[in-house]
Phi, psi and omega in degrees: 000147181242131180251122178255125178230138177185172179286158176306138176066025179269354182099012181300317176292322177297313171311309182302314182300318182298317178298318185289322187287327188246350180231183177273014181280156180240145178288139167271111184279124176264162181262136179222158170267351180294161171286152172298140177276166177306137182071005177276142182247136169296128182088348183248305182274314185204161164265113177269126178226166173278170181299323183293319175295319177300314177289334177290313180297321174301311180302324180279003175067036186281342189260139172272331180205152173201156181208171176241136174215125188055038179064026172245141181261141179227145172191159176254120179279149185299326179289354178254005176283131178219145183310318188258030182264156170234138176220147179253117189227162166282167185303323175303311184298314185301315177295323176296310179302309185303326176297329188263342181268142176280326182225111177211163178237130173256125179247114176265118181249000000 
């Protein structure tokens, strides 16, 4: 699994797209409570859920990592972790996920 970490607008998503297109990597879809942006698709870009649903998933221990940013919740569910996956996370989420995975590559961008 590849974990990509970087500042906003640093090219993380573009790097991930290049890897998806040219190698066998697949996107690990994360879950968020924020509203979708224009052209974002539920289940493709993120899983968009309410704060109540997110909290229920937390109570069920469904997340491998989670964080709060700008009053919105973000997390990677255990069901969405894949060996040939790529995920974009903040530094805290990346550290938490790297601790639980046996094999991963962290790219700080």
